[in-house]
Backbone as XML, in Angstrom:
<?xml version="1.0"?>
<chain id="A" units="angstrom">
  <residue number="1" name="UNK">
    <atom name="N" x="-65.774" y="301.156" z="158.389"/>
    <atom name="CA" x="-65.222" y="300.872" z="157.069"/>
    <atom name="C" x="-63.738" y="301.248" z="157.056"/>
  </residue>
  <residue number="2" name="UNK">
    <atom name="N" x="-62.901" y="300.319" z="156.625"/>
    <atom name="CA" x="-61.454" y="300.556" z="156.577"/>
    <atom name="C" x="-61.122" y="301.544" z="155.460"/>
  </residue>
  <residue number="3" name="UNK">
    <atom name="N" x="-60.142" y="302.424" z="155.740"/>
    <atom name="CA" x="-59.743" y="303.444" z="154.772"/>
    <atom name="C" x="-58.421" y="303.065" z="154.111"/>
  </residue>
  <residue number="4" name="UNK">
    <atom name="N" x="-58.407" y="303.157" z="152.780"/>
    <atom name="CA" x="-57.209" y="302.854" z="152.009"/>
    <atom name="C" x="-56.821" y="304.080" z="151.192"/>
  </residue>
  <residue number="5" name="UNK">
    <atom name="N" x="-55.543" y="304.429" z="151.271"/>
    <atom name="CA" x="-55.001" y="305.504" z="150.451"/>
    <atom name="C" x="-54.200" y="304.867" z="149.318"/>
  </residue>
  <residue number="6" name="UNK">
    <atom name="N" x="-54.563" y="305.192" z="148.080"/>
    <atom name="CA" x="-53.852" y="304.684" z="146.905"/>
    <atom name="C" x="-52.976" y="305.816" z="146.378"/>
  </residue>
  <residue number="7" name="UNK">
    <atom name="N" x="-51.664" y="305.556" z="146.287"/>
    <atom name="CA" x="-50.720" y="306.576" z="145.846"/>
    <atom name="C" x="-49.986" y="306.098" z="144.595"/>
  </residue>
  <residue number="8" name="UNK">
    <atom name="N" x="-50.226" y="306.789" z="143.481"/>
    <atom name="CA" x="-49.538" y="306.440" z="142.233"/>
    <atom name="C" x="-49.642" y="307.632" z="141.289"/>
  </residue>
  <residue number="9" name="UNK">
    <atom name="N" x="-48.612" y="307.845" z="140.481"/>
    <atom name="CA" x="-48.668" y="308.950" z="139.528"/>
    <atom name="C" x="-49.253" y="308.511" z="138.184"/>
  </residue>
  <residue number="10" name="UNK">
    <atom name="N" x="-49.623" y="307.238" z="138.058"/>
    <atom name="CA" x="-50.253" y="306.728" z="136.837"/>
    <atom name="C" x="-51.774" y="306.772" z="137.017"/>
  </residue>
  <residue number="11" name="UNK">
    <atom name="N" x="-52.471" y="307.634" z="136.254"/>
    <atom name="CA" x="-53.923" y="307.782" z="136.442"/>
    <atom name="C" x="-54.707" y="306.494" z="136.201"/>
  </residue>
  <residue number="12" name="UNK">
    <atom name="N" x="-54.217" y="305.626" z="135.300"/>
    <atom name="CA" x="-54.938" y="304.369" z="135.021"/>
    <atom name="C" x="-54.853" y="303.422" z="136.217"/>
  </residue>
  <residue number="13" name="UNK">
    <atom name="N" x="-53.683" y="303.353" z="136.835"/>
    <atom name="CA" x="-53.530" y="302.501" z="138.016"/>
    <atom name="C" x="-54.379" y="303.059" z="139.157"/>
  </residue>
  <residue number="14" name="UNK">
    <atom name="N" x="-54.350" y="304.371" z="139.342"/>
    <atom name="CA" x="-55.172" y="304.997" z="140.387"/>
    <atom name="C" x="-56.647" y="304.652" z="140.201"/>
  </residue>
  <residue number="15" name="UNK">
    <atom name="N" x="-57.142" y="304.847" z="138.981"/>
    <atom name="CA" x="-58.555" y="304.591" z="138.700"/>
    <atom name="C" x="-58.927" y="303.138" z="138.943"/>
  </residue>
  <residue number="16" name="UNK">
    <atom name="N" x="-58.106" y="302.220" z="138.429"/>
    <atom name="CA" x="-58.461" y="300.809" z="138.567"/>
    <atom name="C" x="-58.366" y="300.348" z="140.024"/>
  </residue>
  <residue number="17" name="UNK">
    <atom name="N" x="-57.350" y="300.824" z="140.761"/>
    <atom name="CA" x="-57.243" y="300.429" z="142.169"/>
    <atom name="C" x="-58.350" y="301.060" z="143.010"/>
  </residue>
  <residue number="18" name="UNK">
    <atom name="N" x="-58.699" y="302.303" z="142.702"/>
    <atom name="CA" x="-59.799" y="302.952" z="143.430"/>
    <atom name="C" x="-61.088" y="302.158" z="143.229"/>
  </residue>
  <residue number="19" name="UNK">
    <atom name="N" x="-61.373" y="301.798" z="141.986"/>
    <atom name="CA" x="-62.576" y="301.012" z="141.673"/>
    <atom name="C" x="-62.552" y="299.668" z="142.392"/>
  </residue>
  <residue number="20" name="UNK">
    <atom name="N" x="-61.409" y="298.973" z="142.305"/>
    <atom name="CA" x="-61.262" y="297.652" z="142.911"/>
    <atom name="C" x="-61.482" y="297.698" z="144.428"/>
  </residue>
  <residue number="21" name="UNK">
    <atom name="N" x="-60.862" y="298.665" z="145.093"/>
    <atom name="CA" x="-60.975" y="298.754" z="146.556"/>
    <atom name="C" x="-62.393" y="299.131" z="146.979"/>
  </residue>
  <residue number="22" name="UNK">
    <atom name="N" x="-63.026" y="300.068" z="146.258"/>
    <atom name="CA" x="-64.410" y="300.450" z="146.585"/>
    <atom name="C" x="-65.353" y="299.264" z="146.386"/>
  </residue>
  <residue number="23" name="UNK">
    <atom name="N" x="-65.137" y="298.517" z="145.295"/>
    <atom name="CA" x="-65.966" y="297.352" z="144.994"/>
    <atom name="C" x="-65.878" y="296.316" z="146.118"/>
  </residue>
  <residue number="24" name="UNK">
    <atom name="N" x="-64.732" y="296.291" z="146.796"/>
    <atom name="CA" x="-64.537" y="295.337" z="147.891"/>
    <atom name="C" x="-64.881" y="295.922" z="149.259"/>
  </residue>
  <residue number="25" name="UNK">
    <atom name="N" x="-65.545" y="297.079" z="149.263"/>
    <atom name="CA" x="-66.097" y="297.621" z="150.499"/>
    <atom name="C" x="-65.196" y="298.531" z="151.315"/>
  </residue>
  <residue number="26" name="UNK">
    <atom name="N" x="-64.150" y="299.068" z="150.704"/>
    <atom name="CA" x="-63.266" y="299.968" z="151.437"/>
    <atom name="C" x="-63.542" y="301.416" z="151.072"/>
  </residue>
  <residue number="27" name="UNK">
    <atom name="N" x="-63.286" y="302.308" z="152.028"/>
    <atom name="CA" x="-63.327" y="303.741" z="151.748"/>
    <atom name="C" x="-61.980" y="304.075" z="151.112"/>
  </residue>
  <residue number="28" name="UNK">
    <atom name="N" x="-61.996" y="304.748" z="149.975"/>
    <atom name="CA" x="-60.759" y="304.966" z="149.220"/>
    <atom name="C" x="-60.455" y="306.440" z="149.020"/>
  </residue>
  <residue number="29" name="UNK">
    <atom name="N" x="-59.209" y="306.794" z="149.267"/>
    <atom name="CA" x="-58.705" y="308.124" z="148.951"/>
    <atom name="C" x="-57.560" y="307.922" z="147.966"/>
  </residue>
  <residue number="30" name="UNK">
    <atom name="N" x="-57.321" y="308.919" z="147.117"/>
    <atom name="CA" x="-56.213" y="308.789" z="146.186"/>
    <atom name="C" x="-55.269" y="309.988" z="146.308"/>
  </residue>
  <residue number="31" name="UNK">
    <atom name="N" x="-54.009" y="309.721" z="146.000"/>
    <atom name="CA" x="-52.996" y="310.774" z="145.930"/>
    <atom name="C" x="-52.209" y="310.542" z="144.650"/>
  </residue>
  <residue number="32" name="UNK">
    <atom name="N" x="-52.010" y="311.626" z="143.898"/>
    <atom name="CA" x="-51.362" y="311.514" z="142.584"/>
    <atom name="C" x="-49.853" y="311.713" z="142.627"/>
  </residue>
  <residue number="33" name="UNK">
    <atom name="N" x="-49.357" y="312.072" z="143.800"/>
    <atom name="CA" x="-47.907" y="312.272" z="143.935"/>
    <atom name="C" x="-47.525" y="312.191" z="145.414"/>
  </residue>
  <residue number="34" name="UNK">
    <atom name="N" x="-46.239" y="312.298" z="145.670"/>
    <atom name="CA" x="-45.747" y="312.157" z="147.037"/>
    <atom name="C" x="-46.226" y="313.235" z="147.988"/>
  </residue>
  <residue number="35" name="UNK">
    <atom name="N" x="-46.272" y="314.480" z="147.511"/>
    <atom name="CA" x="-46.737" y="315.582" z="148.371"/>
    <atom name="C" x="-48.182" y="315.358" z="148.805"/>
  </residue>
  <residue number="36" name="UNK">
    <atom name="N" x="-49.046" y="314.993" z="147.850"/>
    <atom name="CA" x="-50.451" y="314.709" z="148.175"/>
    <atom name="C" x="-50.539" y="313.551" z="149.167"/>
  </residue>
  <residue number="37" name="UNK">
    <atom name="N" x="-49.679" y="312.558" z="148.988"/>
    <atom name="CA" x="-49.689" y="311.385" z="149.871"/>
    <atom name="C" x="-49.319" y="311.780" z="151.297"/>
  </residue>
  <residue number="38" name="UNK">
    <atom name="N" x="-48.267" y="312.585" z="151.455"/>
    <atom name="CA" x="-47.845" y="313.016" z="152.798"/>
    <atom name="C" x="-48.962" y="313.801" z="153.474"/>
  </residue>
  <residue number="39" name="UNK">
    <atom name="N" x="-49.611" y="314.670" z="152.716"/>
    <atom name="CA" x="-50.715" y="315.468" z="153.228"/>
    <atom name="C" x="-51.875" y="314.558" z="153.646"/>
  </residue>
  <residue number="40" name="UNK">
    <atom name="N" x="-52.195" y="313.586" z="152.793"/>
    <atom name="CA" x="-53.331" y="312.688" z="153.041"/>
    <atom name="C" x="-53.117" y="311.804" z="154.269"/>
  </residue>
  <residue number="41" name="UNK">
    <atom name="N" x="-51.892" y="311.279" z="154.459"/>
    <atom name="CA" x="-51.693" y="310.408" z="155.626"/>
    <atom name="C" x="-51.831" y="311.207" z="156.921"/>
  </residue>
  <residue number="42" name="UNK">
    <atom name="N" x="-51.380" y="312.449" z="156.908"/>
    <atom name="CA" x="-51.505" y="313.298" z="158.105"/>
    <atom name="C" x="-52.966" y="313.626" z="158.407"/>
  </residue>
  <residue number="43" name="UNK">
    <atom name="N" x="-53.722" y="314.015" z="157.384"/>
    <atom name="CA" x="-55.107" y="314.462" z="157.578"/>
    <atom name="C" x="-56.097" y="313.322" z="157.752"/>
  </residue>
  <residue number="44" name="UNK">
    <atom name="N" x="-55.897" y="312.231" z="156.986"/>
    <atom name="CA" x="-56.919" y="311.187" z="156.902"/>
    <atom name="C" x="-56.598" y="309.922" z="157.686"/>
  </residue>
  <residue number="45" name="UNK">
    <atom name="N" x="-55.352" y="309.742" z="158.056"/>
    <atom name="CA" x="-54.893" y="308.562" z="158.786"/>
    <atom name="C" x="-55.548" y="307.277" z="158.260"/>
  </residue>
  <residue number="46" name="UNK">
    <atom name="N" x="-55.197" y="306.873" z="157.028"/>
    <atom name="CA" x="-55.787" y="305.654" z="156.474"/>
    <atom name="C" x="-55.309" y="304.414" z="157.239"/>
  </residue>
  <residue number="47" name="UNK">
    <atom name="N" x="-56.037" y="303.318" z="157.086"/>
    <atom name="CA" x="-55.629" y="302.055" z="157.713"/>
    <atom name="C" x="-54.496" y="301.410" z="156.926"/>
  </residue>
  <residue number="48" name="UNK">
    <atom name="N" x="-54.516" y="301.639" z="155.595"/>
    <atom name="CA" x="-53.528" y="301.009" z="154.727"/>
    <atom name="C" x="-53.201" y="301.960" z="153.575"/>
  </residue>
  <residue number="49" name="UNK">
    <atom name="N" x="-51.940" y="301.955" z="153.150"/>
    <atom name="CA" x="-51.513" y="302.763" z="152.004"/>
    <atom name="C" x="-50.944" y="301.832" z="150.939"/>
  </residue>
  <residue number="50" name="UNK">
    <atom name="N" x="-51.503" y="301.907" z="149.729"/>
    <atom name="CA" x="-50.947" y="301.217" z="148.562"/>
    <atom name="C" x="-50.055" y="302.250" z="147.890"/>
  </residue>
  <residue number="51" name="UNK">
    <atom name="N" x="-48.756" y="301.979" z="147.868"/>
    <atom name="CA" x="-47.786" y="303.030" z="147.585"/>
    <atom name="C" x="-46.832" y="302.682" z="146.445"/>
  </residue>
  <residue number="52" name="UNK">
    <atom name="N" x="-46.848" y="303.526" z="145.416"/>
    <atom name="CA" x="-45.877" y="303.403" z="144.327"/>
    <atom name="C" x="-44.551" y="303.969" z="144.838"/>
  </residue>
  <residue number="53" name="UNK">
    <atom name="N" x="-43.441" y="303.530" z="144.279"/>
    <atom name="CA" x="-42.144" y="304.057" z="144.708"/>
    <atom name="C" x="-41.685" y="305.200" z="143.816"/>
  </residue>
  <residue number="54" name="UNK">
    <atom name="N" x="-41.729" y="304.975" z="142.507"/>
    <atom name="CA" x="-41.185" y="305.981" z="141.592"/>
    <atom name="C" x="-42.229" y="307.038" z="141.242"/>
  </residue>
  <residue number="55" name="UNK">
    <atom name="N" x="-42.064" y="308.220" z="141.866"/>
    <atom name="CA" x="-42.951" y="309.353" z="141.588"/>
    <atom name="C" x="-42.083" y="310.594" z="141.399"/>
  </residue>
  <residue number="56" name="UNK">
    <atom name="N" x="-42.624" y="311.595" z="140.690"/>
    <atom name="CA" x="-41.794" y="312.741" z="140.324"/>
    <atom name="C" x="-41.298" y="313.616" z="141.480"/>
  </residue>
  <residue number="57" name="UNK">
    <atom name="N" x="-42.029" y="313.709" z="142.567"/>
    <atom name="CA" x="-41.600" y="314.616" z="143.639"/>
    <atom name="C" x="-40.989" y="313.864" z="144.820"/>
  </residue>
  <residue number="58" name="UNK">
    <atom name="N" x="-41.825" y="313.331" z="145.679"/>
    <atom name="CA" x="-41.347" y="312.576" z="146.840"/>
    <atom name="C" x="-41.553" y="311.098" z="146.532"/>
  </residue>
  <residue number="59" name="UNK">
    <atom name="N" x="-40.494" y="310.281" z="146.648"/>
    <atom name="CA" x="-40.668" y="308.863" z="146.302"/>
    <atom name="C" x="-41.336" y="308.077" z="147.430"/>
  </residue>
  <residue number="60" name="UNK">
    <atom name="N" x="-41.795" y="306.888" z="147.080"/>
    <atom name="CA" x="-42.519" y="306.043" z="148.031"/>
    <atom name="C" x="-41.697" y="305.666" z="149.250"/>
  </residue>
  <residue number="61" name="UNK">
    <atom name="N" x="-40.393" y="305.490" z="149.066"/>
    <atom name="CA" x="-39.537" y="305.166" z="150.214"/>
    <atom name="C" x="-39.598" y="306.279" z="151.259"/>
  </residue>
  <residue number="62" name="UNK">
    <atom name="N" x="-39.525" y="307.532" z="150.808"/>
    <atom name="CA" x="-39.559" y="308.676" z="151.736"/>
    <atom name="C" x="-40.909" y="308.755" z="152.450"/>
  </residue>
  <residue number="63" name="UNK">
    <atom name="N" x="-41.976" y="308.431" z="151.734"/>
    <atom name="CA" x="-43.313" y="308.455" z="152.349"/>
    <atom name="C" x="-43.416" y="307.368" z="153.410"/>
  </residue>
  <residue number="64" name="UNK">
    <atom name="N" x="-42.945" y="306.175" z="153.086"/>
    <atom name="CA" x="-42.968" y="305.069" z="154.043"/>
    <atom name="C" x="-42.132" y="305.432" z="155.277"/>
  </residue>
  <residue number="65" name="UNK">
    <atom name="N" x="-40.960" y="305.999" z="155.049"/>
    <atom name="CA" x="-40.084" y="306.416" z="156.157"/>
    <atom name="C" x="-40.806" y="307.415" z="157.057"/>
  </residue>
  <residue number="66" name="UNK">
    <atom name="N" x="-41.519" y="308.376" z="156.447"/>
    <atom name="CA" x="-42.275" y="309.383" z="157.194"/>
    <atom name="C" x="-43.359" y="308.717" z="158.057"/>
  </residue>
  <residue number="67" name="UNK">
    <atom name="N" x="-44.099" y="307.799" z="157.442"/>
    <atom name="CA" x="-45.189" y="307.117" z="158.157"/>
    <atom name="C" x="-44.631" y="306.320" z="159.340"/>
  </residue>
  <residue number="68" name="UNK">
    <atom name="N" x="-43.628" y="305.512" z="159.082"/>
    <atom name="CA" x="-43.128" y="304.596" z="160.109"/>
    <atom name="C" x="-42.317" y="305.300" z="161.199"/>
  </residue>
  <residue number="69" name="UNK">
    <atom name="N" x="-41.835" y="306.518" z="160.941"/>
    <atom name="CA" x="-41.056" y="307.226" z="161.970"/>
    <atom name="C" x="-41.933" y="308.148" z="162.825"/>
  </residue>
  <residue number="70" name="UNK">
    <atom name="N" x="-43.218" y="308.237" z="162.491"/>
    <atom name="CA" x="-44.135" y="309.092" z="163.245"/>
    <atom name="C" x="-44.930" y="308.255" z="164.242"/>
  </residue>
  <residue number="71" name="UNK">
    <atom name="N" x="-44.923" y="308.681" z="165.498"/>
    <atom name="CA" x="-45.669" y="307.946" z="166.540"/>
    <atom name="C" x="-47.146" y="307.803" z="166.184"/>
  </residue>
  <residue number="72" name="UNK">
    <atom name="N" x="-47.748" y="308.887" z="165.683"/>
    <atom name="CA" x="-49.186" y="308.846" z="165.429"/>
    <atom name="C" x="-49.564" y="308.147" z="164.122"/>
  </residue>
  <residue number="73" name="UNK">
    <atom name="N" x="-48.575" y="307.908" z="163.246"/>
    <atom name="CA" x="-48.878" y="307.275" z="161.954"/>
    <atom name="C" x="-48.326" y="305.865" z="161.820"/>
  </residue>
  <residue number="74" name="UNK">
    <atom name="N" x="-47.454" y="305.463" z="162.718"/>
    <atom name="CA" x="-46.693" y="304.215" z="162.535"/>
    <atom name="C" x="-47.552" y="302.951" z="162.465"/>
  </residue>
  <residue number="75" name="UNK">
    <atom name="N" x="-48.815" y="303.034" z="162.890"/>
    <atom name="CA" x="-49.691" y="301.865" z="162.819"/>
    <atom name="C" x="-50.299" y="301.681" z="161.418"/>
  </residue>
  <residue number="76" name="UNK">
    <atom name="N" x="-50.087" y="302.652" z="160.526"/>
    <atom name="CA" x="-50.603" y="302.540" z="159.161"/>
    <atom name="C" x="-49.835" y="301.430" z="158.434"/>
  </residue>
  <residue number="77" name="UNK">
    <atom name="N" x="-50.582" y="300.556" z="157.778"/>
    <atom name="CA" x="-49.978" y="299.454" z="157.016"/>
    <atom name="C" x="-49.548" y="299.989" z="155.649"/>
  </residue>
  <residue number="78" name="UNK">
    <atom name="N" x="-48.294" y="299.725" z="155.289"/>
    <atom name="CA" x="-47.790" y="300.177" z="153.986"/>
    <atom name="C" x="-47.549" y="298.976" z="153.075"/>
  </residue>
  <residue number="79" name="UNK">
    <atom name="N" x="-48.124" y="299.046" z="151.869"/>
    <atom name="CA" x="-47.910" y="298.028" z="150.852"/>
    <atom name="C" x="-47.332" y="298.723" z="149.626"/>
  </residue>
  <residue number="80" name="UNK">
    <atom name="N" x="-46.110" y="298.351" z="149.253"/>
    <atom name="CA" x="-45.509" y="298.913" z="148.046"/>
    <atom name="C" x="-46.019" y="298.177" z="146.822"/>
  </residue>
  <residue number="81" name="UNK">
    <atom name="N" x="-46.365" y="298.944" z="145.785"/>
    <atom name="CA" x="-46.694" y="298.405" z="144.465"/>
    <atom name="C" x="-45.698" y="299.055" z="143.525"/>
  </residue>
  <residue number="82" name="UNK">
    <atom name="N" x="-44.729" y="298.303" z="143.047"/>
    <atom name="CA" x="-43.663" y="298.947" z="142.299"/>
    <atom name="C" x="-43.128" y="298.117" z="141.142"/>
  </residue>
  <residue number="83" name="UNK">
    <atom name="N" x="-42.649" y="298.840" z="140.128"/>
    <atom name="CA" x="-41.967" y="298.198" z="139.003"/>
    <atom name="C" x="-40.502" y="297.943" z="139.354"/>
  </residue>
  <residue number="84" name="UNK">
    <atom name="N" x="-40.057" y="298.470" z="140.495"/>
    <atom name="CA" x="-38.682" y="298.231" z="140.945"/>
    <atom name="C" x="-38.637" y="296.837" z="141.567"/>
  </residue>
  <residue number="85" name="UNK">
    <atom name="N" x="-38.000" y="295.902" z="140.865"/>
    <atom name="CA" x="-38.066" y="294.510" z="141.300"/>
    <atom name="C" x="-36.714" y="293.941" z="141.739"/>
  </residue>
  <residue number="86" name="UNK">
    <atom name="N" x="-35.673" y="294.766" z="141.741"/>
    <atom name="CA" x="-34.372" y="294.259" z="142.186"/>
    <atom name="C" x="-34.451" y="293.900" z="143.663"/>
  </residue>
  <residue number="87" name="UNK">
    <atom name="N" x="-33.690" y="292.896" z="144.032"/>
    <atom name="CA" x="-33.690" y="292.426" z="145.424"/>
    <atom name="C" x="-33.399" y="293.570" z="146.408"/>
  </residue>
  <residue number="88" name="UNK">
    <atom name="N" x="-32.475" y="294.445" z="146.047"/>
    <atom name="CA" x="-32.118" y="295.567" z="146.926"/>
    <atom name="C" x="-33.292" y="296.525" z="147.127"/>
  </residue>
  <residue number="89" name="UNK">
    <atom name="N" x="-34.099" y="296.737" z="146.066"/>
    <atom name="CA" x="-35.273" y="297.616" z="146.171"/>
    <atom name="C" x="-36.314" y="297.007" z="147.103"/>
  </residue>
  <residue number="90" name="UNK">
    <atom name="N" x="-36.553" y="295.713" z="146.926"/>
    <atom name="CA" x="-37.529" y="295.004" z="147.755"/>
    <atom name="C" x="-37.068" y="295.014" z="149.217"/>
  </residue>
  <residue number="91" name="UNK">
    <atom name="N" x="-35.797" y="294.718" z="149.435"/>
    <atom name="CA" x="-35.245" y="294.701" z="150.794"/>
    <atom name="C" x="-35.389" y="296.073" z="151.447"/>
  </residue>
  <residue number="92" name="UNK">
    <atom name="N" x="-35.095" y="297.130" z="150.682"/>
    <atom name="CA" x="-35.219" y="298.489" z="151.214"/>
    <atom name="C" x="-36.661" y="298.761" z="151.655"/>
  </residue>
  <residue number="93" name="UNK">
    <atom name="N" x="-37.628" y="298.320" z="150.844"/>
    <atom name="CA" x="-39.041" y="298.502" z="151.188"/>
    <atom name="C" x="-39.392" y="297.838" z="152.511"/>
  </residue>
  <residue number="94" name="UNK">
    <atom name="N" x="-38.960" y="296.594" z="152.675"/>
    <atom name="CA" x="-39.237" y="295.890" z="153.933"/>
    <atom name="C" x="-38.466" y="296.501" z="155.097"/>
  </residue>
  <residue number="95" name="UNK">
    <atom name="N" x="-37.220" y="296.909" z="154.854"/>
    <atom name="CA" x="-36.413" y="297.526" z="155.909"/>
    <atom name="C" x="-37.054" y="298.813" z="156.424"/>
  </residue>
  <residue number="96" name="UNK">
    <atom name="N" x="-37.768" y="299.526" z="155.548"/>
    <atom name="CA" x="-38.427" y="300.771" z="155.948"/>
    <atom name="C" x="-39.739" y="300.523" z="156.699"/>
  </residue>
  <residue number="97" name="UNK">
    <atom name="N" x="-40.181" y="299.265" z="156.722"/>
    <atom name="CA" x="-41.376" y="298.948" z="157.505"/>
    <atom name="C" x="-42.593" y="298.528" z="156.697"/>
  </residue>
  <residue number="98" name="UNK">
    <atom name="N" x="-42.423" y="298.289" z="155.400"/>
    <atom name="CA" x="-43.567" y="297.854" z="154.586"/>
    <atom name="C" x="-44.036" y="296.470" z="155.037"/>
  </residue>
  <residue number="99" name="UNK">
    <atom name="N" x="-45.345" y="296.264" z="155.009"/>
    <atom name="CA" x="-45.915" y="294.964" z="155.354"/>
    <atom name="C" x="-45.804" y="294.018" z="154.163"/>
  </residue>
  <residue number="100" name="UNK">
    <atom name="N" x="-45.770" y="294.595" z="152.956"/>
    <atom name="CA" x="-45.764" y="293.800" z="151.743"/>
    <atom name="C" x="-45.154" y="294.602" z="150.610"/>
  </residue>
  <residue number="101" name="UNK">
    <atom name="N" x="-44.498" y="293.910" z="149.687"/>
    <atom name="CA" x="-43.901" y="294.534" z="148.505"/>
    <atom name="C" x="-44.370" y="293.724" z="147.309"/>
  </residue>
  <residue number="102" name="UNK">
    <atom name="N" x="-45.204" y="294.343" z="146.477"/>
    <atom name="CA" x="-45.778" y="293.650" z="145.324"/>
    <atom name="C" x="-45.213" y="294.275" z="144.054"/>
  </residue>
  <residue number="103" name="UNK">
    <atom name="N" x="-44.694" y="293.419" z="143.175"/>
    <atom name="CA" x="-44.112" y="293.903" z="141.925"/>
    <atom name="C" x="-45.184" y="294.121" z="140.865"/>
  </residue>
  <residue number="104" name="UNK">
    <atom name="N" x="-45.021" y="295.216" z="140.110"/>
    <atom name="CA" x="-45.893" y="295.469" z="138.954"/>
    <atom name="C" x="-45.299" y="294.726" z="137.762"/>
  </residue>
  <residue number="105" name="UNK">
    <atom name="N" x="-46.111" y="294.196" z="136.874"/>
    <atom name="CA" x="-47.574" y="294.118" z="136.971"/>
    <atom name="C" x="-47.992" y="293.092" z="138.020"/>
  </residue>
  <residue number="106" name="UNK">
    <atom name="N" x="-49.158" y="293.294" z="138.600"/>
    <atom name="CA" x="-49.614" y="292.405" z="139.666"/>
    <atom name="C" x="-51.007" y="291.887" z="139.374"/>
  </residue>
  <residue number="107" name="UNK">
    <atom name="N" x="-51.360" y="290.821" z="140.053"/>
    <atom name="CA" x="-52.692" y="290.238" z="139.938"/>
    <atom name="C" x="-53.622" y="290.969" z="140.912"/>
  </residue>
  <residue number="108" name="UNK">
    <atom name="N" x="-54.738" y="291.502" z="140.403"/>
    <atom name="CA" x="-55.664" y="292.208" z="141.297"/>
    <atom name="C" x="-56.279" y="291.239" z="142.305"/>
  </residue>
  <residue number="109" name="UNK">
    <atom name="N" x="-56.460" y="289.989" z="141.900"/>
    <atom name="CA" x="-57.011" y="288.990" z="142.822"/>
    <atom name="C" x="-56.047" y="288.774" z="143.996"/>
  </residue>
  <residue number="110" name="UNK">
    <atom name="N" x="-54.757" y="288.607" z="143.687"/>
    <atom name="CA" x="-53.759" y="288.412" z="144.746"/>
    <atom name="C" x="-53.645" y="289.659" z="145.628"/>
  </residue>
  <residue number="111" name="UNK">
    <atom name="N" x="-53.706" y="290.831" z="144.991"/>
    <atom name="CA" x="-53.626" y="292.077" z="145.756"/>
    <atom name="C" x="-54.790" y="292.167" z="146.742"/>
  </residue>
  <residue number="112" name="UNK">
    <atom name="N" x="-56.017" y="291.880" z="146.279"/>
    <atom name="CA" x="-57.184" y="291.962" z="147.173"/>
    <atom name="C" x="-57.074" y="290.961" z="148.312"/>
  </residue>
  <residue number="113" name="UNK">
    <atom name="N" x="-56.597" y="289.769" z="148.016"/>
    <atom name="CA" x="-56.429" y="288.754" z="149.052"/>
    <atom name="C" x="-55.456" y="289.275" z="150.125"/>
  </residue>
  <residue number="114" name="UNK">
    <atom name="N" x="-54.353" y="289.854" z="149.691"/>
    <atom name="CA" x="-53.358" y="290.376" z="150.624"/>
    <atom name="C" x="-53.908" y="291.539" z="151.445"/>
  </residue>
  <residue number="115" name="UNK">
    <atom name="N" x="-54.626" y="292.450" z="150.784"/>
    <atom name="CA" x="-55.199" y="293.612" z="151.486"/>
    <atom name="C" x="-56.187" y="293.132" z="152.550"/>
  </residue>
  <residue number="116" name="UNK">
    <atom name="N" x="-57.048" y="292.198" z="152.181"/>
    <atom name="CA" x="-58.032" y="291.674" z="153.146"/>
    <atom name="C" x="-57.330" y="291.035" z="154.347"/>
  </residue>
  <residue number="117" name="UNK">
    <atom name="N" x="-56.279" y="290.256" z="154.078"/>
    <atom name="CA" x="-55.539" y="289.612" z="155.177"/>
    <atom name="C" x="-54.879" y="290.659" z="156.081"/>
  </residue>
  <residue number="118" name="UNK">
    <atom name="N" x="-54.277" y="291.675" z="155.484"/>
    <atom name="CA" x="-53.589" y="292.698" z="156.274"/>
    <atom name="C" x="-54.550" y="293.526" z="157.122"/>
  </residue>
  <residue number="119" name="UNK">
    <atom name="N" x="-55.777" y="293.698" z="156.635"/>
    <atom name="CA" x="-56.745" y="294.533" z="157.355"/>
    <atom name="C" x="-57.645" y="293.755" z="158.310"/>
  </residue>
  <residue number="120" name="UNK">
    <atom name="N" x="-57.479" y="292.429" z="158.360"/>
    <atom name="CA" x="-58.270" y="291.628" z="159.316"/>
    <atom name="C" x="-57.842" y="291.977" z="160.724"/>
  </residue>
  <residue number="121" name="UNK">
    <atom name="N" x="-58.801" y="292.039" z="161.629"/>
    <atom name="CA" x="-58.412" y="292.261" z="163.028"/>
    <atom name="C" x="-57.551" y="291.095" z="163.509"/>
  </residue>
  <residue number="122" name="UNK">
    <atom name="N" x="-56.527" y="291.416" z="164.242"/>
    <atom name="CA" x="-55.623" y="290.357" z="164.722"/>
    <atom name="C" x="-56.293" y="289.566" z="165.835"/>
  </residue>
  <residue number="123" name="UNK">
    <atom name="N" x="-56.122" y="288.275" z="165.779"/>
    <atom name="CA" x="-56.679" y="287.385" z="166.805"/>
    <atom name="C" x="-55.672" y="287.287" z="167.956"/>
  </residue>
  <residue number="124" name="UNK">
    <atom name="N" x="-56.141" y="287.504" z="169.168"/>
    <atom name="CA" x="-55.198" y="287.365" z="170.292"/>
    <atom name="C" x="-55.621" y="286.293" z="171.263"/>
  </residue>
</chain>
């Protein structure tokens, strides 16, 4: 079972994404802030992280940078879910190594489709 870490400081988004991912057959962990997220990626090594950018302690960009600069974590897929929609914000997310940048508000159907595609085993 693929593991997904959902990181957001909004409890409603956390709850709805946790429910959505579990309903679609994923093992789900949640982090309510950047510190919890950094701890969780080290301990749990999820397959994919759904990551908010604007959080009170450590922002999503710093978490993505941490994941992608670590040899043992760099294979984790990062998907930003953010209200930051300026072109520069989106570009920064991709430059840091995100597989996808989804603007809030988002369609849960589109999000699930993207998550499923990203977690499919690659055909060689």
